[in-house]
PyMOL Python script that loads the backbone (N, CA, C, O; Angstrom):
from pymol import cmd

cmd.read_pdbstr("""\
ATOM      1  N   MET A   1       0.838  -1.167   0.000  1.00  0.00           N
ATOM      2  CA  MET A   1       0.000   0.000   0.000  1.00  0.00           C
ATOM      3  C   MET A   1       0.887   1.236   0.000  1.00  0.00           C
ATOM      4  O   MET A   1       1.886   1.311   0.716  1.00  0.00           O
ATOM      5  N   GLU A   2       0.509   2.169  -0.795  1.00  0.00           N
ATOM      6  CA  GLU A   2       1.199   3.455  -0.828  1.00  0.00           C
ATOM      7  C   GLU A   2       0.250   4.489  -0.238  1.00  0.00           C
ATOM      8  O   GLU A   2      -0.525   5.123  -0.954  1.00  0.00           O
ATOM      9  N   TYR A   3       0.325   4.647   1.079  1.00  0.00           N
ATOM     10  CA  TYR A   3      -0.631   5.502   1.779  1.00  0.00           C
ATOM     11  C   TYR A   3      -0.592   6.945   1.278  1.00  0.00           C
ATOM     12  O   TYR A   3      -1.640   7.567   1.104  1.00  0.00           O
ATOM     13  N   GLY A   4       0.601   7.480   1.046  1.00  0.00           N
ATOM     14  CA  GLY A   4       0.721   8.856   0.603  1.00  0.00           C
ATOM     15  C   GLY A   4       0.078   9.116  -0.743  1.00  0.00           C
ATOM     16  O   GLY A   4      -0.362  10.231  -1.019  1.00  0.00           O
ATOM     17  N   LYS A   5       0.019   8.085  -1.588  1.00  0.00           N
ATOM     18  CA  LYS A   5      -0.557   8.218  -2.926  1.00  0.00           C
ATOM     19  C   LYS A   5      -1.956   7.626  -3.012  1.00  0.00           C
ATOM     20  O   LYS A   5      -2.558   7.626  -4.086  1.00  0.00           O
ATOM     21  N   SER A   6      -2.485   7.122  -1.901  1.00  0.00           N
ATOM     22  CA  SER A   6      -3.793   6.453  -1.883  1.00  0.00           C
ATOM     23  C   SER A   6      -3.859   5.400  -2.983  1.00  0.00           C
ATOM     24  O   SER A   6      -4.772   5.392  -3.809  1.00  0.00           O
ATOM     25  N   ARG A   7      -2.869   4.513  -2.970  1.00  0.00           N
ATOM     26  CA  ARG A   7      -2.749   3.515  -4.032  1.00  0.00           C
ATOM     27  C   ARG A   7      -2.466   2.145  -3.419  1.00  0.00           C
ATOM     28  O   ARG A   7      -1.662   2.008  -2.498  1.00  0.00           O
ATOM     29  N   LEU A   8      -3.148   1.141  -3.956  1.00  0.00           N
ATOM     30  CA  LEU A   8      -2.914  -0.244  -3.585  1.00  0.00           C
ATOM     31  C   LEU A   8      -2.374  -0.947  -4.821  1.00  0.00           C
ATOM     32  O   LEU A   8      -3.024  -0.964  -5.866  1.00  0.00           O
ATOM     33  N   VAL A   9      -1.185  -1.526  -4.702  1.00  0.00           N
ATOM     34  CA  VAL A   9      -0.548  -2.209  -5.825  1.00  0.00           C
ATOM     35  C   VAL A   9      -0.553  -3.702  -5.541  1.00  0.00           C
ATOM     36  O   VAL A   9      -0.070  -4.144  -4.498  1.00  0.00           O
ATOM     37  N   ILE A  10      -1.101  -4.478  -6.468  1.00  0.00           N
ATOM     38  CA  ILE A  10      -1.125  -5.936  -6.350  1.00  0.00           C
ATOM     39  C   ILE A  10      -0.154  -6.477  -7.384  1.00  0.00           C
ATOM     40  O   ILE A  10      -0.301  -6.220  -8.579  1.00  0.00           O
ATOM     41  N   ASP A  11       0.839  -7.226  -6.922  1.00  0.00           N
ATOM     42  CA  ASP A  11       1.895  -7.720  -7.796  1.00  0.00           C
ATOM     43  C   ASP A  11       2.198  -9.174  -7.441  1.00  0.00           C
ATOM     44  O   ASP A  11       1.701  -9.696  -6.444  1.00  0.00           O
ATOM     45  N   GLU A  12       3.005  -9.809  -8.255  1.00  0.00           N
ATOM     46  CA  GLU A  12       3.456 -11.170  -7.980  1.00  0.00           C
ATOM     47  C   GLU A  12       4.292 -11.168  -6.696  1.00  0.00           C
ATOM     48  O   GLU A  12       4.763 -10.114  -6.269  1.00  0.00           O
ATOM     49  N   LEU A  13       4.477 -12.330  -6.085  1.00  0.00           N
ATOM     50  CA  LEU A  13       5.308 -12.427  -4.898  1.00  0.00           C
ATOM     51  C   LEU A  13       6.749 -12.084  -5.248  1.00  0.00           C
ATOM     52  O   LEU A  13       7.250 -12.483  -6.299  1.00  0.00           O
ATOM     53  N   ALA A  14       7.404 -11.356  -4.380  1.00  0.00           N
ATOM     54  CA  ALA A  14       8.807 -11.008  -4.571  1.00  0.00           C
ATOM     55  C   ALA A  14       9.677 -12.171  -4.106  1.00  0.00           C
ATOM     56  O   ALA A  14       9.287 -12.939  -3.227  1.00  0.00           O
ATOM     57  N   ALA A  15      10.844 -12.288  -4.699  1.00  0.00           N
ATOM     58  CA  ALA A  15      11.774 -13.347  -4.310  1.00  0.00           C
ATOM     59  C   ALA A  15      12.349 -13.096  -2.920  1.00  0.00           C
ATOM     60  O   ALA A  15      12.675 -14.039  -2.198  1.00  0.00           O
ATOM     61  N   GLU A  16      12.473 -11.828  -2.548  1.00  0.00           N
ATOM     62  CA  GLU A  16      13.004 -11.436  -1.246  1.00  0.00           C
ATOM     63  C   GLU A  16      11.947 -10.604  -0.514  1.00  0.00           C
ATOM     64  O   GLU A  16      11.125  -9.950  -1.158  1.00  0.00           O
ATOM     65  N   PRO A  17      11.958 -10.620   0.821  1.00  0.00           N
ATOM     66  CA  PRO A  17      11.003  -9.795   1.571  1.00  0.00           C
ATOM     67  C   PRO A  17      11.146  -8.317   1.216  1.00  0.00           C
ATOM     68  O   PRO A  17      12.258  -7.813   1.059  1.00  0.00           O
ATOM     69  N   GLN A  18      10.023  -7.636   1.092  1.00  0.00           N
ATOM     70  CA  GLN A  18       9.998  -6.210   0.770  1.00  0.00           C
ATOM     71  C   GLN A  18       9.320  -5.463   1.917  1.00  0.00           C
ATOM     72  O   GLN A  18       8.197  -5.804   2.288  1.00  0.00           O
ATOM     73  N   PRO A  19       9.985  -4.443   2.489  1.00  0.00           N
ATOM     74  CA  PRO A  19       9.360  -3.684   3.573  1.00  0.00           C
ATOM     75  C   PRO A  19       8.043  -3.051   3.118  1.00  0.00           C
ATOM     76  O   PRO A  19       7.940  -2.550   1.999  1.00  0.00           O
ATOM     77  N   GLY A  20       7.055  -3.079   3.986  1.00  0.00           N
ATOM     78  CA  GLY A  20       5.779  -2.446   3.694  1.00  0.00           C
ATOM     79  C   GLY A  20       4.884  -3.237   2.765  1.00  0.00           C
ATOM     80  O   GLY A  20       3.878  -2.713   2.285  1.00  0.00           O
ATOM     81  N   THR A  21       5.229  -4.492   2.501  1.00  0.00           N
ATOM     82  CA  THR A  21       4.387  -5.320   1.638  1.00  0.00           C
ATOM     83  C   THR A  21       3.881  -6.522   2.424  1.00  0.00           C
ATOM     84  O   THR A  21       4.415  -6.861   3.480  1.00  0.00           O
ATOM     85  N   TYR A  22       2.852  -7.154   1.896  1.00  0.00           N
ATOM     86  CA  TYR A  22       2.251  -8.309   2.553  1.00  0.00           C
ATOM     87  C   TYR A  22       2.062  -9.413   1.522  1.00  0.00           C
ATOM     88  O   TYR A  22       1.658  -9.151   0.389  1.00  0.00           O
ATOM     89  N   ASP A  23       2.356 -10.644   1.917  1.00  0.00           N
ATOM     90  CA  ASP A  23       2.125 -11.789   1.046  1.00  0.00           C
ATOM     91  C   ASP A  23       0.721 -12.314   1.303  1.00  0.00           C
ATOM     92  O   ASP A  23       0.315 -12.508   2.449  1.00  0.00           O
ATOM     93  N   LEU A  24      -0.014 -12.540   0.220  1.00  0.00           N
ATOM     94  CA  LEU A  24      -1.368 -13.067   0.322  1.00  0.00           C
ATOM     95  C   LEU A  24      -1.494 -14.317  -0.527  1.00  0.00           C
ATOM     96  O   LEU A  24      -0.840 -14.437  -1.563  1.00  0.00           O
ATOM     97  N   CYS A  25      -2.325 -15.239  -0.097  1.00  0.00           N
ATOM     98  CA  CYS A  25      -2.629 -16.384  -0.942  1.00  0.00           C
ATOM     99  C   CYS A  25      -3.488 -15.884  -2.115  1.00  0.00           C
ATOM    100  O   CYS A  25      -4.030 -14.780  -2.078  1.00  0.00           O
ATOM    101  N   LEU A  26      -3.594 -16.696  -3.122  1.00  0.00           N
ATOM    102  CA  LEU A  26      -4.317 -16.313  -4.329  1.00  0.00           C
ATOM    103  C   LEU A  26      -5.767 -15.936  -4.028  1.00  0.00           C
ATOM    104  O   LEU A  26      -6.270 -14.943  -4.554  1.00  0.00           O
ATOM    105  N   GLU A  27      -6.428 -16.709  -3.201  1.00  0.00           N
ATOM    106  CA  GLU A  27      -7.838 -16.440  -2.870  1.00  0.00           C
ATOM    107  C   GLU A  27      -8.002 -15.065  -2.223  1.00  0.00           C
ATOM    108  O   GLU A  27      -8.885 -14.297  -2.606  1.00  0.00           O
ATOM    109  N   HIS A  28      -7.156 -14.759  -1.248  1.00  0.00           N
ATOM    110  CA  HIS A  28      -7.268 -13.474  -0.558  1.00  0.00           C
ATOM    111  C   HIS A  28      -6.821 -12.310  -1.446  1.00  0.00           C
ATOM    112  O   HIS A  28      -7.375 -11.215  -1.341  1.00  0.00           O
ATOM    113  N   ALA A  29      -5.841 -12.522  -2.308  1.00  0.00           N
ATOM    114  CA  ALA A  29      -5.423 -11.461  -3.227  1.00  0.00           C
ATOM    115  C   ALA A  29      -6.565 -11.091  -4.173  1.00  0.00           C
ATOM    116  O   ALA A  29      -6.760  -9.917  -4.487  1.00  0.00           O
ATOM    117  N   ARG A  30      -7.311 -12.082  -4.619  1.00  0.00           N
ATOM    118  CA  ARG A  30      -8.442 -11.809  -5.526  1.00  0.00           C
ATOM    119  C   ARG A  30      -9.580 -11.078  -4.819  1.00  0.00           C
ATOM    120  O   ARG A  30     -10.313 -10.315  -5.449  1.00  0.00           O
ATOM    121  N   LYS A  31      -9.733 -11.308  -3.514  1.00  0.00           N
ATOM    122  CA  LYS A  31     -10.831 -10.696  -2.755  1.00  0.00           C
ATOM    123  C   LYS A  31     -10.453  -9.342  -2.161  1.00  0.00           C
ATOM    124  O   LYS A  31     -11.305  -8.656  -1.597  1.00  0.00           O
ATOM    125  N   LEU A  32      -9.195  -8.956  -2.281  1.00  0.00           N
ATOM    126  CA  LEU A  32      -8.713  -7.733  -1.661  1.00  0.00           C
ATOM    127  C   LEU A  32      -9.405  -6.505  -2.226  1.00  0.00           C
ATOM    128  O   LEU A  32      -9.563  -6.375  -3.440  1.00  0.00           O
ATOM    129  N   THR A  33      -9.812  -5.618  -1.355  1.00  0.00           N
ATOM    130  CA  THR A  33     -10.403  -4.347  -1.781  1.00  0.00           C
ATOM    131  C   THR A  33      -9.611  -3.216  -1.143  1.00  0.00           C
ATOM    132  O   THR A  33      -9.036  -3.373  -0.066  1.00  0.00           O
ATOM    133  N   ALA A  34      -9.590  -2.092  -1.811  1.00  0.00           N
ATOM    134  CA  ALA A  34      -8.882  -0.912  -1.316  1.00  0.00           C
ATOM    135  C   ALA A  34      -9.856   0.011  -0.602  1.00  0.00           C
ATOM    136  O   ALA A  34     -11.066  -0.071  -0.809  1.00  0.00           O
ATOM    137  N   PRO A  35      -9.325   0.887   0.238  1.00  0.00           N
ATOM    138  CA  PRO A  35     -10.197   1.884   0.864  1.00  0.00           C
ATOM    139  C   PRO A  35     -10.896   2.742  -0.192  1.00  0.00           C
ATOM    140  O   PRO A  35     -10.423   2.859  -1.322  1.00  0.00           O
ATOM    141  N   GLN A  36     -12.014   3.333   0.185  1.00  0.00           N
ATOM    142  CA  GLN A  36     -12.785   4.171  -0.732  1.00  0.00           C
ATOM    143  C   GLN A  36     -11.903   5.287  -1.293  1.00  0.00           C
ATOM    144  O   GLN A  36     -11.123   5.906  -0.570  1.00  0.00           O
ATOM    145  N   ASN A  37     -12.044   5.526  -2.592  1.00  0.00           N
ATOM    146  CA  ASN A  37     -11.326   6.562  -3.332  1.00  0.00           C
ATOM    147  C   ASN A  37      -9.838   6.252  -3.547  1.00  0.00           C
ATOM    148  O   ASN A  37      -9.084   7.145  -3.934  1.00  0.00           O
ATOM    149  N   TRP A  38      -9.407   5.035  -3.311  1.00  0.00           N
ATOM    150  CA  TRP A  38      -8.021   4.652  -3.574  1.00  0.00           C
ATOM    151  C   TRP A  38      -7.928   4.073  -4.976  1.00  0.00           C
ATOM    152  O   TRP A  38      -8.886   3.496  -5.490  1.00  0.00           O
ATOM    153  N   GLU A  39      -6.775   4.233  -5.579  1.00  0.00           N
ATOM    154  CA  GLU A  39      -6.482   3.635  -6.883  1.00  0.00           C
ATOM    155  C   GLU A  39      -5.948   2.227  -6.653  1.00  0.00           C
ATOM    156  O   GLU A  39      -5.117   2.013  -5.771  1.00  0.00           O
ATOM    157  N   VAL A  40      -6.422   1.265  -7.444  1.00  0.00           N
ATOM    158  CA  VAL A  40      -5.921  -0.103  -7.375  1.00  0.00           C
ATOM    159  C   VAL A  40      -5.139  -0.381  -8.658  1.00  0.00           C
ATOM    160  O   VAL A  40      -5.668  -0.244  -9.761  1.00  0.00           O
ATOM    161  N   VAL A  41      -3.886  -0.768  -8.503  1.00  0.00           N
ATOM    162  CA  VAL A  41      -3.022  -1.070  -9.641  1.00  0.00           C
ATOM    163  C   VAL A  41      -2.648  -2.546  -9.550  1.00  0.00           C
ATOM    164  O   VAL A  41      -2.047  -2.980  -8.566  1.00  0.00           O
ATOM    165  N   GLN A  42      -3.001  -3.309 -10.567  1.00  0.00           N
ATOM    166  CA  GLN A  42      -2.643  -4.726 -10.589  1.00  0.00           C
ATOM    167  C   GLN A  42      -1.573  -4.934 -11.648  1.00  0.00           C
ATOM    168  O   GLN A  42      -1.781  -4.628 -12.822  1.00  0.00           O
ATOM    169  N   ILE A  43      -0.427  -5.455 -11.226  1.00  0.00           N
ATOM    170  CA  ILE A  43       0.682  -5.724 -12.125  1.00  0.00           C
ATOM    171  C   ILE A  43       0.715  -7.230 -12.380  1.00  0.00           C
ATOM    172  O   ILE A  43       0.759  -8.018 -11.435  1.00  0.00           O
ATOM    173  N   GLY A  44       0.695  -7.619 -13.613  1.00  0.00           N
ATOM    174  CA  GLY A  44       0.705  -9.042 -13.928  1.00  0.00           C
ATOM    175  C   GLY A  44      -0.648  -9.675 -13.692  1.00  0.00           C
ATOM    176  O   GLY A  44      -1.643  -8.980 -13.485  1.00  0.00           O
ATOM    177  N   HIS A  45      -0.681 -10.988 -13.723  1.00  0.00           N
ATOM    178  CA  HIS A  45      -1.926 -11.738 -13.545  1.00  0.00           C
ATOM    179  C   HIS A  45      -1.892 -12.456 -12.210  1.00  0.00           C
ATOM    180  O   HIS A  45      -0.840 -12.919 -11.771  1.00  0.00           O
ATOM    181  N   LEU A  46      -3.035 -12.545 -11.572  1.00  0.00           N
ATOM    182  CA  LEU A  46      -3.131 -13.312 -10.338  1.00  0.00           C
ATOM    183  C   LEU A  46      -3.362 -14.767 -10.715  1.00  0.00           C
ATOM    184  O   LEU A  46      -4.447 -15.150 -11.152  1.00  0.00           O
ATOM    185  N   SER A  47      -2.340 -15.549 -10.541  1.00  0.00           N
ATOM    186  CA  SER A  47      -2.452 -16.970 -10.848  1.00  0.00           C
ATOM    187  C   SER A  47      -1.700 -17.748  -9.787  1.00  0.00           C
ATOM    188  O   SER A  47      -0.847 -17.211  -9.079  1.00  0.00           O
ATOM    189  N   ALA A  48      -2.029 -19.004  -9.697  1.00  0.00           N
ATOM    190  CA  ALA A  48      -1.348 -19.852  -8.726  1.00  0.00           C
ATOM    191  C   ALA A  48       0.125 -19.967  -9.108  1.00  0.00           C
ATOM    192  O   ALA A  48       0.454 -20.138 -10.282  1.00  0.00           O
ATOM    193  N   PRO A  49       1.014 -19.872  -8.114  1.00  0.00           N
ATOM    194  CA  PRO A  49       2.438 -19.971  -8.428  1.00  0.00           C
ATOM    195  C   PRO A  49       2.823 -21.365  -8.888  1.00  0.00           C
ATOM    196  O   PRO A  49       2.239 -22.359  -8.455  1.00  0.00           O
ATOM    197  N   ILE A  50       3.791 -21.427  -9.754  1.00  0.00           N
ATOM    198  CA  ILE A  50       4.340 -22.701 -10.209  1.00  0.00           C
ATOM    199  C   ILE A  50       5.644 -22.904  -9.467  1.00  0.00           C
ATOM    200  O   ILE A  50       6.586 -22.131  -9.642  1.00  0.00           O
ATOM    201  N   LEU A  51       5.709 -23.923  -8.648  1.00  0.00           N
ATOM    202  CA  LEU A  51       6.891 -24.162  -7.841  1.00  0.00           C
ATOM    203  C   LEU A  51       7.859 -25.085  -8.564  1.00  0.00           C
ATOM    204  O   LEU A  51       7.462 -26.092  -9.152  1.00  0.00           O
ATOM    205  N   SER A  52       9.121 -24.728  -8.511  1.00  0.00           N
ATOM    206  CA  SER A  52      10.157 -25.589  -9.077  1.00  0.00           C
ATOM    207  C   SER A  52      10.419 -26.734  -8.104  1.00  0.00           C
ATOM    208  O   SER A  52       9.997 -26.682  -6.949  1.00  0.00           O
ATOM    209  N   ASP A  53      11.117 -27.768  -8.573  1.00  0.00           N
ATOM    210  CA  ASP A  53      11.452 -28.885  -7.695  1.00  0.00           C
ATOM    211  C   ASP A  53      12.275 -28.415  -6.500  1.00  0.00           C
ATOM    212  O   ASP A  53      12.074 -28.896  -5.385  1.00  0.00           O
ATOM    213  N   SER A  54      13.201 -27.477  -6.720  1.00  0.00           N
ATOM    214  CA  SER A  54      14.028 -27.001  -5.614  1.00  0.00           C
ATOM    215  C   SER A  54      13.196 -26.215  -4.602  1.00  0.00           C
ATOM    216  O   SER A  54      13.468 -26.280  -3.403  1.00  0.00           O
ATOM    217  N   SER A  55      12.182 -25.471  -5.066  1.00  0.00           N
ATOM    218  CA  SER A  55      11.310 -24.741  -4.148  1.00  0.00           C
ATOM    219  C   SER A  55      10.500 -25.706  -3.295  1.00  0.00           C
ATOM    220  O   SER A  55      10.326 -25.489  -2.096  1.00  0.00           O
ATOM    221  N   ILE A  56      10.010 -26.761  -3.909  1.00  0.00           N
ATOM    222  CA  ILE A  56       9.225 -27.759  -3.177  1.00  0.00           C
ATOM    223  C   ILE A  56      10.101 -28.460  -2.149  1.00  0.00           C
ATOM    224  O   ILE A  56       9.671 -28.693  -1.019  1.00  0.00           O
ATOM    225  N   GLU A  57      11.333 -28.799  -2.537  1.00  0.00           N
ATOM    226  CA  GLU A  57      12.258 -29.446  -1.605  1.00  0.00           C
ATOM    227  C   GLU A  57      12.594 -28.520  -0.436  1.00  0.00           C
ATOM    228  O   GLU A  57      12.659 -28.974   0.706  1.00  0.00           O
ATOM    229  N   ALA A  58      12.808 -27.241  -0.702  1.00  0.00           N
ATOM    230  CA  ALA A  58      13.115 -26.285   0.357  1.00  0.00           C
ATOM    231  C   ALA A  58      11.930 -26.139   1.308  1.00  0.00           C
ATOM    232  O   ALA A  58      12.116 -26.056   2.522  1.00  0.00           O
ATOM    233  N   LEU A  59      10.728 -26.108   0.770  1.00  0.00           N
ATOM    234  CA  LEU A  59       9.531 -26.026   1.601  1.00  0.00           C
ATOM    235  C   LEU A  59       9.394 -27.265   2.481  1.00  0.00           C
ATOM    236  O   LEU A  59       9.097 -27.155   3.671  1.00  0.00           O
ATOM    237  N   ALA A  60       9.610 -28.435   1.903  1.00  0.00           N
ATOM    238  CA  ALA A  60       9.516 -29.678   2.669  1.00  0.00           C
ATOM    239  C   ALA A  60      10.558 -29.708   3.781  1.00  0.00           C
ATOM    240  O   ALA A  60      10.264 -30.153   4.891  1.00  0.00           O
ATOM    241  N   GLU A  61      11.767 -29.243   3.500  1.00  0.00           N
ATOM    242  CA  GLU A  61      12.823 -29.210   4.515  1.00  0.00           C
ATOM    243  C   GLU A  61      12.455 -28.258   5.652  1.00  0.00           C
ATOM    244  O   GLU A  61      12.679 -28.577   6.819  1.00  0.00           O
ATOM    245  N   ALA A  62      11.898 -27.102   5.326  1.00  0.00           N
ATOM    246  CA  ALA A  62      11.481 -26.144   6.355  1.00  0.00           C
ATOM    247  C   ALA A  62      10.399 -26.750   7.243  1.00  0.00           C
ATOM    248  O   ALA A  62      10.420 -26.561   8.460  1.00  0.00           O
ATOM    249  N   ILE A  63       9.465 -27.468   6.654  1.00  0.00           N
ATOM    250  CA  ILE A  63       8.392 -28.109   7.422  1.00  0.00           C
ATOM    251  C   ILE A  63       8.970 -29.188   8.327  1.00  0.00           C
ATOM    252  O   ILE A  63       8.543 -29.327   9.473  1.00  0.00           O
ATOM    253  N   ARG A  64       9.949 -29.962   7.820  1.00  0.00           N
ATOM    254  CA  ARG A  64      10.596 -30.994   8.641  1.00  0.00           C
ATOM    255  C   ARG A  64      11.283 -30.363   9.852  1.00  0.00           C
ATOM    256  O   ARG A  64      11.182 -30.880  10.965  1.00  0.00           O
ATOM    257  N   ARG A  65      11.989 -29.236   9.635  1.00  0.00           N
ATOM    258  CA  ARG A  65      12.690 -28.579  10.738  1.00  0.00           C
ATOM    259  C   ARG A  65      11.717 -28.096  11.810  1.00  0.00           C
ATOM    260  O   ARG A  65      12.003 -28.207  13.002  1.00  0.00           O
ATOM    261  N   VAL A  66      10.581 -27.567  11.398  1.00  0.00           N
ATOM    262  CA  VAL A  66       9.579 -27.121  12.366  1.00  0.00           C
ATOM    263  C   VAL A  66       9.059 -28.315  13.157  1.00  0.00           C
ATOM    264  O   VAL A  66       8.885 -28.225  14.372  1.00  0.00           O
ATOM    265  N   GLY A  67       8.810 -29.421  12.483  1.00  0.00           N
ATOM    266  CA  GLY A  67       8.344 -30.627  13.164  1.00  0.00           C
ATOM    267  C   GLY A  67       9.364 -31.149  14.157  1.00  0.00           C
ATOM    268  O   GLY A  67       9.001 -31.569  15.256  1.00  0.00           O
ATOM    269  N   GLU A  68      10.645 -31.127  13.783  1.00  0.00           N
ATOM    270  CA  GLU A  68      11.696 -31.574  14.689  1.00  0.00           C
ATOM    271  C   GLU A  68      11.786 -30.662  15.904  1.00  0.00           C
ATOM    272  O   GLU A  68      11.972 -31.143  17.022  1.00  0.00           O
ATOM    273  N   ALA A  69      11.660 -29.364  15.706  1.00  0.00           N
ATOM    274  CA  ALA A  69      11.704 -28.419  16.825  1.00  0.00           C
ATOM    275  C   ALA A  69      10.527 -28.653  17.765  1.00  0.00           C
ATOM    276  O   ALA A  69      10.679 -28.558  18.983  1.00  0.00           O
ATOM    277  N   ASP A  70       9.359 -28.958  17.212  1.00  0.00           N
ATOM    278  CA  ASP A  70       8.180 -29.246  18.036  1.00  0.00           C
ATOM    279  C   ASP A  70       8.405 -30.518  18.857  1.00  0.00           C
ATOM    280  O   ASP A  70       8.021 -30.580  20.024  1.00  0.00           O
ATOM    281  N   ASP A  71       9.033 -31.540  18.240  1.00  0.00           N
ATOM    282  CA  ASP A  71       9.324 -32.785  18.952  1.00  0.00           C
ATOM    283  C   ASP A  71      10.285 -32.540  20.106  1.00  0.00           C
ATOM    284  O   ASP A  71      10.094 -33.078  21.196  1.00  0.00           O
ATOM    285  N   ILE A  72      11.316 -31.732  19.876  1.00  0.00           N
ATOM    286  CA  ILE A  72      12.295 -31.430  20.923  1.00  0.00           C
ATOM    287  C   ILE A  72      11.609 -30.670  22.052  1.00  0.00           C
ATOM    288  O   ILE A  72      11.843 -30.966  23.224  1.00  0.00           O
ATOM    289  N   ALA A  73      10.776 -29.705  21.721  1.00  0.00           N
ATOM    290  CA  ALA A  73      10.081 -28.923  22.739  1.00  0.00           C
ATOM    291  C   ALA A  73       9.135 -29.798  23.554  1.00  0.00           C
ATOM    292  O   ALA A  73       8.979 -29.587  24.757  1.00  0.00           O
ATOM    293  N   ALA A  74       8.507 -30.773  22.913  1.00  0.00           N
ATOM    294  CA  ALA A  74       7.573 -31.660  23.612  1.00  0.00           C
ATOM    295  C   ALA A  74       8.304 -32.556  24.620  1.00  0.00           C
ATOM    296  O   ALA A  74       7.742 -32.931  25.649  1.00  0.00           O
ATOM    297  N   ASP A  75       9.568 -32.896  24.312  1.00  0.00           N
ATOM    298  CA  ASP A  75      10.351 -33.771  25.179  1.00  0.00           C
ATOM    299  C   ASP A  75      11.036 -33.013  26.326  1.00  0.00           C
ATOM    300  O   ASP A  75      11.515 -33.639  27.272  1.00  0.00           O
ATOM    301  N   ALA A  76      11.089 -31.703  26.257  1.00  0.00           N
ATOM    302  CA  ALA A  76      11.771 -30.902  27.267  1.00  0.00           C
ATOM    303  C   ALA A  76      11.027 -30.969  28.582  1.00  0.00           C
ATOM    304  O   ALA A  76       9.797 -31.019  28.597  1.00  0.00           O
ATOM    305  N   PRO A  77      11.774 -30.970  29.714  1.00  0.00           N
ATOM    306  CA  PRO A  77      11.096 -30.980  31.020  1.00  0.00           C
ATOM    307  C   PRO A  77      10.295 -29.705  31.218  1.00  0.00           C
ATOM    308  O   PRO A  77      10.719 -28.626  30.803  1.00  0.00           O
ATOM    309  N   ARG A  78       9.168 -29.826  31.837  1.00  0.00           N
ATOM    310  CA  ARG A  78       8.263 -28.687  32.071  1.00  0.00           C
ATOM    311  C   ARG A  78       8.456 -28.194  33.504  1.00  0.00           C
ATOM    312  O   ARG A  78       8.537 -28.999  34.432  1.00  0.00           O
ATOM    313  N   PRO A  79       8.529 -26.877  33.686  1.00  0.00           N
ATOM    314  CA  PRO A  79       8.611 -26.351  35.063  1.00  0.00           C
ATOM    315  C   PRO A  79       7.308 -26.599  35.825  1.00  0.00           C
ATOM    316  O   PRO A  79       6.231 -26.665  35.233  1.00  0.00           O
ATOM    317  N   ILE A  80       7.424 -26.733  37.112  1.00  0.00           N
ATOM    318  CA  ILE A  80       6.247 -27.010  37.947  1.00  0.00           C
ATOM    319  C   ILE A  80       5.651 -25.721  38.423  1.00  0.00           C
ATOM    320  O   ILE A  80       4.652 -25.732  39.141  1.00  0.00           O
TER     321      ILE A  80
END
""", "prot")
cmd.dss("prot")
cmd.show_as("cartoon", "prot")
cmd.util.cbc("prot")
cmd.orient("prot")
């Protein structure tokens, strides 16, 4: 959102985090509305992302790490 310009820009996901931006799933991006009297600028097409094999592998690895951390936390002694 560009508050100073009263503009909402909808674009493809960036490869790196961008300050002042928000990642939305396809469903929510399509339903997004701007405040009254704001300009909406859509860059590109809203379509489901196509993940490469390396992206899928990286996602699976991240999920595994979260699961392992949850297992370690579950085994930790709890304070009384």
